[in-house]
C-alpha positions in Angstrom: 235.3 232.0 -60.4 236.6 228.5 -60.6 234.9 225.5 -59.0 236.9 223.7 -56.5 237.2 219.8 -56.8 238.4 218.2 -53.7 240.5 215.2 -53.1 239.4 212.4 -50.8 242.0 213.6 -48.3 240.6 217.2 -48.4 237.0 215.8 -48.2 238.1 214.0 -44.9 239.3 217.3 -43.6 236.0 219.0 -44.5 234.2 216.1 -42.8 236.2 216.6 -39.6 235.1 220.3 -39.7 231.6 219.2 -40.4 231.4 216.7 -37.4 232.4 219.6 -35.1 229.7 221.7 -36.6 227.2 219.0 -35.9 228.5 218.6 -32.3 228.1 222.4 -31.9 224.5 222.2 -32.9 223.9 219.4 -30.6 225.5 221.1 -27.7 223.5 224.4 -28.4 220.2 222.6 -28.5 219.9 222.4 -24.7 220.2 226.2 -24.4 217.4 226.8 -27.0 214.5 227.4 -24.6 212.1 230.2 -23.5 213.9 233.0 -21.8 217.2 232.6 -23.7 218.3 235.5 -25.8 220.1 235.0 -29.2 223.3 236.9 -28.2 223.7 234.3 -25.3 223.5 231.5 -27.9 226.1 233.3 -30.1 228.5 233.6 -27.0 228.1 229.9 -26.2 229.1 228.9 -29.7 232.1 231.3 -29.7 233.4 229.8 -26.4 232.6 226.2 -27.5 234.6 226.5 -30.8 237.5 228.3 -29.1 237.9 225.4 -26.7 237.9 223.1 -29.8 240.7 225.1 -31.4 238.3 226.0 -34.2 236.8 229.2 -35.5 233.4 230.3 -36.4 233.5 231.0 -40.2 230.7 233.6 -40.4 232.3 236.0 -37.8 233.6 239.0 -39.8 232.6 237.5 -43.2 231.5 240.3 -45.2 231.3 242.3 -42.0 228.9 239.9 -40.3 229.2 240.6 -36.5 228.1 237.2 -35.2 229.4 233.7 -34.9 226.1 232.2 -35.9 222.9 233.3 -37.6 219.8 233.3 -35.4 216.6 233.5 -37.5 213.4 233.5 -35.5 209.9 232.8 -36.8 209.5 234.9 -40.0 213.2 235.5 -40.3 214.5 233.3 -43.2 218.3 233.6 -42.8 221.1 235.8 -41.6 219.4 236.9 -38.3 221.7 238.9 -36.1 222.2 237.6 -32.5 220.8 240.3 -30.1 220.4 240.6 -26.4 217.0 242.1 -26.9 215.8 239.1 -28.9 214.4 236.8 -26.2 213.0 233.5 -27.2 209.5 232.6 -26.0 207.4 229.5 -26.0 206.1 228.6 -29.4 208.9 230.4 -31.4 211.0 228.5 -34.0 214.6 229.5 -34.5 217.0 228.7 -37.4 220.6 228.4 -36.3 223.1 228.6 -39.2 226.7 228.0 -38.3 230.1 227.5 -40.1 233.2 226.0 -38.7 236.9 226.5 -39.7 239.0 223.5 -38.5 242.6 223.1 -39.7 241.8 225.5 -42.6 238.7 223.7 -43.9 235.2 225.0 -43.8 231.8 223.4 -43.3 228.4 224.9 -43.1 225.2 223.5 -41.6 221.8 224.8 -40.3 219.0 223.4 -38.2 215.6 224.9 -37.3 214.5 224.2 -33.7 211.2 224.5 -31.8 211.3 226.6 -28.7 209.2 224.6 -26.3 205.8 223.5 -27.6 205.1 224.9 -31.1 201.9 224.9 -33.3 201.1 222.1 -35.8 201.9 224.5 -38.6 205.3 225.2 -37.2 206.0 221.4 -36.8 204.8 220.9 -40.3 207.1 223.5 -41.9 210.2 222.3 -39.8 209.6 218.7 -40.7 209.0 219.4 -44.5 212.0 221.6 -44.8 214.3 219.0 -43.3 212.7 216.3 -45.5 213.3 218.6 -48.6 216.9 218.8 -47.7 217.3 215.1 -47.5 215.5 214.6 -50.8 217.8 217.1 -52.4 220.9 215.4 -50.9 219.9 212.1 -52.5 220.0 213.7 -55.8 223.5 215.0 -55.3 225.1 212.3 -57.5 227.7 212.2 -60.1 226.3 212.7 -63.6 223.0 214.2 -62.3 222.5 217.9 -63.2 222.3 220.6 -60.5 218.6 221.0 -61.3 217.9 217.6 -59.9 218.7 218.9 -56.5 216.5 221.9 -56.8 213.7 219.9 -58.3 213.6 217.4 -55.5 213.6 220.2 -52.8 210.9 222.2 -54.6 208.5 219.4 -55.4 208.5 218.2 -51.7 208.0 221.7 -50.2 205.3 222.8 -52.5 203.4 219.4 -52.3 203.0 220.3 -48.6 201.6 223.8 -49.5 204.8 225.7 -48.9 207.1 227.8 -51.1 210.9 227.7 -51.5 212.9 231.0 -51.5 214.2 231.8 -54.9 216.5 234.8 -54.2 218.8 232.9 -51.9 220.6 229.6 -52.8 223.1 227.0 -51.6 226.8 227.1 -52.6 230.0 225.4 -52.7 232.2 225.2 -49.6 235.5 223.7 -48.4 238.3 226.3 -48.5 236.1 229.4 -47.9 232.6 230.3 -46.6 231.0 230.6 -50.0 232.4 229.1 -53.2 231.0 228.3 -56.7 228.7 226.7 -57.8 225.2 228.1 -56.7 222.9 225.4 -55.6 219.2 226.6 -56.1 216.4 225.0 -54.3 214.1 225.0 -57.2 214.3 224.0 -60.9 214.2 221.0 -63.2 216.5 218.0 -63.2 217.4 218.5 -66.9 218.9 221.8 -66.2 222.2 223.1 -64.7 225.8 221.9 -64.6 226.6 218.2 -64.6 227.6 217.2 -61.1 231.2 215.8 -60.7 233.0 213.7 -58.1 234.9 215.9 -55.7 232.3 218.7 -55.6 231.5 219.9 -52.0 228.1 221.5 -51.8 226.2 223.3 -49.0 222.6 222.3 -49.8 220.2 224.6 -47.9 216.5 224.7 -48.5 214.7 227.8 -47.1 211.0 227.2 -47.1 208.3 229.7 -46.3 204.8 229.1 -45.0 203.4 231.8 -47.4 205.0 233.2 -50.6 208.6 232.9 -51.5 209.1 236.7 -51.4 211.6 238.1 -48.8 212.7 241.5 -47.6 215.8 242.7 -45.8 215.7 244.4 -42.4 217.2 247.8 -41.7 220.1 246.0 -40.1 221.0 245.1 -43.7 221.4 241.4 -42.7 218.3 239.8 -41.4 216.2 238.5 -44.3 212.4 238.0 -43.5 209.4 236.6 -45.3 207.7 239.6 -47.0 204.3 238.5 -45.8 205.3 237.8 -42.3 204.7 234.0 -42.4 207.0 231.5 -40.8 210.1 230.3 -42.5 212.4 227.2 -41.8 216.0 226.5 -42.9 218.1 223.4 -42.9 221.5 222.8 -44.4 224.2 220.2 -44.7 227.6 220.1 -46.3 227.7 217.3 -48.9 230.7 215.8 -50.7 230.0 214.1 -54.0 231.9 210.9 -54.6 231.8 208.0 -57.1 229.8 205.9 -54.7 227.3 208.6 -53.9 226.8 211.7 -51.6 228.6 211.9 -48.3 227.0 214.0 -45.6 229.9 215.9 -44.0 227.8 217.5 -41.3 225.7 214.5 -40.1 227.1 211.3 -38.5 225.7 208.1 -39.8 222.8 206.9 -37.6 222.4 210.2 -35.9 219.0 211.4 -34.7 217.5 214.0 -37.1 214.1 214.5 -35.7 214.4 218.0 -33.9 211.3 217.1 -31.8 213.2 214.2 -30.2 216.7 215.9 -29.7 
């Protein structure tokens, strides 16, 4: 499958989609509290995007029944929103959402604390987000893809965590998932040479225990095999001659989930 190279005009459209995705996360944050169920969160996002004349890109993709992925505690990614899944104090929840606006796609994930959480939960959330930002800094023209994965892996493992190997980031822009794959592990000397015009969804998935995962009977929800906590952050990043452009995070925005 060919790798899309986007023009500056197209990147601006992806960025518009991405800013709406960011706004959606920030809107949803106030609803993430003990007693909320994940189906409610999904419904809130559907309504919000409909009012913005946008669409959730995950809904129906590969048969996925939700507008967002809601991954609680040991769920790594692709958690299905459910009425019976009620959030409780001390949980952590990964919210992954994609937006289609004027035909262009963006993809972004944040992991949020539910009320007061343990120190270990705080650590894995913070480390995963830091790993993402380190990976983004390496998303530069003439670097190799492995530079992104190496930066993510080194930071996560230095904190005592592991990065999931069987799931990776991807290209994005004109569809939900595009080439190339973006691993969260590797060596900077390996992988394709990065080019201006690439748009990548960089998304570390970091586990408290081992990197092994398993899939639920619902055929969607992926969990840590050992039942340990997992956190997930993702941004859509455009590569330009002047450096990486984060399409799903406004400049100067607060990123500390414990302050938002």
